[in-house]
C-alpha positions, 0 to 999 in steps of 0.5 A, spaced: 907 850 577 905 855 582 898 858 580 893 863 583 885 862 583 882 868 580 877 871 584 873 873 578 873 867 575 871 863 581 867 868 585 871 867 592 877 871 595 884 869 591 887 863 594 894 860 592 895 853 590 900 849 587 895 847 581 889 851 578 882 851 581 876 852 577 870 852 582 864 848 578 858 851 582 857 856 588 855 850 593 860 845 591 865 842 586 872 844 583 876 842 577 883 841 578 888 842 573 895 842 572 897 836 576 899 829 574 896 824 578 901 819 575 907 822 579 907 821 586 904 827 591 909 831 594 907 833 601 905 840 599 901 838 593 898 833 598 896 837 603 893 842 598 889 837 595 886 835 601 885 842 603 881 843 596 877 837 598 875 839 604 873 847 601 869 844 595 867 837 597 869 833 590 875 835 586 874 833 578 881 831 574 881 831 567 885 827 562 889 823 568 891 816 564 893 813 570 894 805 571 890 801 576 897 801 581 898 809 580 890 809 582 891 805 588 897 809 590 894 816 590 889 814 593 892 811 599 896 818 599 889 820 604 889 813 608 889 806 608 884 803 603 878 798 604 876 792 601 869 792 599 866 786 600 861 784 594 863 789 588 868 785 583 876 787 585 881 788 580 885 782 579 891 785 581 888 791 586 883 788 591 882 796 594 880 797 586 872 795 586 870 794 578 863 798 577 861 796 570 854 796 566 853 794 559 848 792 554 845 786 559 844 789 566 841 796 567 845 799 573 841 800 580 846 806 583 840 812 581 839 813 588 842 818 593 847 815 598 853 816 601 858 810 600 859 805 605 855 809 610 853 802 613 860 800 616 861 801 623 867 806 621 864 809 614 869 812 609 872 818 608 872 819 601 872 815 594 876 816 588 873 814 582 876 814 575 872 813 568 874 807 564 869 808 559 863 811 558 857 813 553 858 819 549 852 822 552 849 820 559 851 816 565 853 823 569 854 823 576 851 828 582 854 830 587 850 834 594 854 838 599 850 835 605 853 841 609 849 846 606 843 842 606 844 842 614 845 849 615 839 850 611 834 847 615 829 850 619 831 852 626 826 848 629 828 842 625 835 842 627 833 842 634 829 836 633 835 832 630 840 834 634 841 828 638 837 823 634 841 817 632 839 813 625 841 805 623 844 804 616 844 797 614 848 794 608 842 788 607 836 792 604 841 795 598 846 789 597 841 783 599 840 783 592 846 782 589 848 777 596 846 769 595 840 768 600 844 763 603 849 768 605 845 773 608 846 771 616 853 771 614 854 778 611 849 780 617 854 778 622 860 780 618 856 787 618 851 789 622 846 794 622 851 801 624 848 806 628 851 814 626 849 821 628 843 824 624 847 830 624 854 828 624 861 833 625 866 833 620 872 831 624 877 836 620 873 842 619 867 841 625 862 842 620 855 840 622 853 835 616 846 831 615 848 824 615 842 820 613 841 817 605 836 813 602 840 807 600 842 805 607 839 809 612 833 804 614 830 808 620 831 812 627 833 809 633 831 813 638 826 818 635 820 815 640 825 817 646 824 825 644 817 825 641 813 820 644 809 824 648 807 829 642 803 823 640 796 819 642 799 812 640 804 808 637 803 808 630 803 816 630 810 816 632 812 811 628 809 814 622 811 821 624 819 818 625 818 815 617 815 822 614 821 825 618 826 821 615 823 822 608 824 829 609 831 829 611 832 824 605 829 830 600 834 835 602 839 831 597 835 832 591 835 840 592 839 843 586 842 849 590 846 843 593 849 839 587 854 839 581 853 835 576 859 832 572 859 829 565 864 824 564 870 822 559 875 817 559 880 818 564 876 823 569 877 822 576 872 824 581 874 824 588 869 826 594 869 827 601 864 822 603 863 825 610 860 831 607 857 829 601 852 824 597 852 822 590 847 820 585 849 816 579 844 817 573 842 811 569 840 814 563 845 810 558 843 803 558 844 799 554 850 803 552 857 800 556 859 804 563 866 802 566 869 805 572 874 804 578 874 806 585 878 806 591 875 808 597 879 811 603 877 809 610 875 814 615 873 815 622 867 814 626 862 819 626 861 823 632 
């Protein structure tokens, strides 16, 4: 079925898609309908979905009652899939992580983050499917970090243009990894250094690429700024203040879209240009999700 997005409905110029696209906010997010993800994606549909992903940053699909094998298949259409080192996996599909919370333990994902930015080669995208969720609560928000960068003051853009940030696995995941395995995990996944402002490899957009979950410090802040301060702690405090300022950009509602989950809803987002935040307001209700993550490219 060929559908055309209505300019009146979307606030944008008409564009032809092989499915129906409904924008969710002026800045980020689109719901995709008239598509069945149980079926293999032909080339035209795959390319259109990839184009939509680049344009809207996060795509939502409702009523997609797919099997774990179909979930893996549709995600793999976009690239090689990773196997996460700490999350539990589906017994038949290690590429699918099981993200489940119930009445025994409160979730800890309620912070703004980019999936696996601690990897030397972080992910291109994540595809998350709701298996079970409460009637209310447990929403997720996504944030357009291209817009967050674009709206920074020019003097801040100049200051951060050549800065590098360190992203580390252990500060967040150390709580779930037994302490006697910390050194082994640190050797497997040493801290990674990425540009504070990365360039999207497909669109050329500039992206603010630091997040409060995994970014621990700036690797070269003093190289550019030490002459501005009297003593060492001055520039170290200024570094932390700058990093906190950059973290806070993700909290702006103008850059966000919020999804109310239903069973068999799928969200597919570009991890290069998005952060997200899983709202932990549903405990002790049950929320069960499955996620496949597409391996990306080295940030530059």
